[in-house]
C-alpha positions as CSV (number, residue, x, y, z in Angstrom):
1,M,0.0,0.0,0.0
2,A,1.2,3.5,-0.9
3,Q,-0.6,6.7,-1.1
4,I,1.1,9.8,-2.6
5,I,0.4,13.5,-2.2
6,I,2.0,15.8,-4.7
7,Y,2.3,19.5,-3.9
8,S,3.4,22.0,-6.5
9,L,2.4,25.4,-8.0
10,R,-0.9,25.3,-9.9
11,E,0.9,26.4,-13.1
12,N,3.3,23.5,-12.8
13,L,0.6,20.9,-12.4
14,A,-1.8,22.3,-15.1
15,G,-2.2,19.8,-17.8
16,R,0.5,17.5,-16.4
17,K,-1.2,15.6,-13.6
18,A,-1.7,12.5,-15.7
19,R,2.0,12.4,-16.7
20,I,3.2,13.0,-13.2
21,S,0.8,10.3,-11.9
22,D,2.0,7.8,-14.5
23,T,5.7,8.6,-13.7
24,L,5.2,8.2,-10.0
25,H,3.2,5.0,-10.5
26,M,6.0,3.5,-12.6
27,C,8.4,4.3,-9.8
28,V,6.4,2.7,-7.0
29,T,5.5,-0.4,-9.0
30,E,9.1,-1.0,-10.0
31,S,10.7,0.0,-6.6
32,L,8.1,-1.4,-4.2
33,G,6.6,-4.2,-6.2
34,L,3.1,-2.8,-6.0
35,P,0.4,-4.1,-8.4
36,T,-0.2,-1.8,-11.4
37,D,-3.9,-1.5,-10.4
38,K,-3.1,0.1,-7.0
39,R,-2.8,3.8,-7.7
40,F,-3.6,6.3,-5.0
41,H,-2.5,9.9,-5.9
42,R,-3.7,13.3,-4.7
43,F,-2.6,16.6,-6.1
44,I,-2.5,19.8,-4.1
45,A,-2.2,22.7,-6.5
46,M,-0.7,25.7,-4.7
47,E,-0.9,29.4,-5.4
48,E,2.4,31.2,-5.4
49,E,1.6,33.0,-2.1
50,D,0.7,29.7,-0.4
51,F,3.9,27.8,-1.4
52,I,6.8,29.4,0.2
53,H,10.2,27.8,-0.6
54,P,13.9,28.7,-1.0
55,E,14.9,31.0,-3.8
56,D,17.1,28.3,-5.4
57,R,14.0,26.3,-6.4
58,S,12.2,27.0,-9.7
59,T,8.5,27.2,-10.5
60,G,8.8,23.4,-11.1
61,Y,9.4,22.8,-7.3
62,T,7.5,19.7,-6.3
63,I,7.1,18.0,-2.9
64,I,6.1,14.4,-2.9
65,E,4.9,12.7,0.3
66,V,4.6,8.9,0.2
67,S,2.6,7.1,2.9
68,M,3.1,3.4,2.9
69,F,3.1,0.3,5.1
70,A,6.2,0.0,7.3
71,G,8.6,-2.9,6.6
72,R,10.6,-2.1,3.5
73,S,14.4,-2.1,3.7
74,K,16.5,1.0,3.6
75,E,17.7,0.0,0.2
76,T,14.2,-0.3,-1.2
77,K,13.3,3.1,0.0
78,K,16.5,4.6,-1.5
79,K,15.7,2.8,-4.8
80,L,12.3,4.5,-4.8
81,I,13.8,8.0,-4.1
82,R,16.4,7.6,-6.8
83,S,13.8,6.4,-9.3
84,I,11.6,9.4,-8.6
85,F,14.5,11.9,-9.0
86,R,15.7,10.2,-12.2
87,R,12.3,9.8,-13.9
88,F,11.1,13.3,-12.9
89,N,14.2,14.7,-14.6
90,E,14.1,12.5,-17.7
91,E,10.4,12.3,-18.3
92,L,9.0,15.5,-16.9
93,G,11.9,17.9,-17.0
94,I,11.7,18.6,-13.3
95,T,15.3,18.6,-12.0
96,P,16.3,16.8,-8.8
97,Q,17.0,20.3,-7.3
98,D,13.2,20.9,-7.6
99,V,12.0,17.7,-6.1
100,E,11.7,16.8,-2.4
101,I,10.5,13.5,-1.2
102,T,9.4,12.3,2.2
103,I,8.4,8.7,3.0
104,H,6.0,8.2,6.0
105,E,5.8,4.6,7.1
106,T,2.9,3.4,9.1
107,P,2.4,-0.1,10.7
108,Q,-0.3,-2.0,8.8
109,E,-2.5,-2.2,11.9
110,N,-2.8,1.7,11.8
111,W,-4.4,1.7,8.4
112,G,-8.1,1.1,7.7
113,I,-8.8,-0.2,4.2
114,R,-11.9,-1.7,2.6
115,G,-13.6,-2.0,6.0
116,M,-10.8,-3.7,8.0
117,P,-7.5,-3.0,9.7
118,G,-4.6,-3.1,7.3
119,D,-2.9,-6.0,9.1
120,E,-5.9,-8.2,8.4
121,L,-5.8,-7.7,4.7
122,S,-4.7,-10.4,2.3
123,L,-2.2,-8.5,0.0
124,S,-1.3,-9.5,-3.5
125,Y,2.3,-8.2,-3.0
126,K,5.0,-8.3,-0.4
127,V,5.7,-5.4,2.0
128,E,9.0,-6.8,3.4
129,K,11.9,-6.5,1.1
């Protein structure tokens, strides 16, 4: 399980949400082994006055928050981070300087999904890697 929130300027997201979502989904399916039909993305389009950031970031500045089940190795999480940096640069033209990523890990029992606690779900993928 992974849910992703993407924050960026409204002008940066305009007309690009599908491409950004496709790029992120490719990263999580390859790095975390998630099924291709498990896509949970939310976009927060910010106005310039609501998105304060250092001057060395461009209008492409994007913050990505990944919430996922706890249990993946440090190497798996680094693989995900590196994949996002690389693919955002290559496929979207958003440089690593303009991307910040945070991963929030939550024990499965702290998620409620499809009417049950997350640790009672039968998953079609592995969380531990």
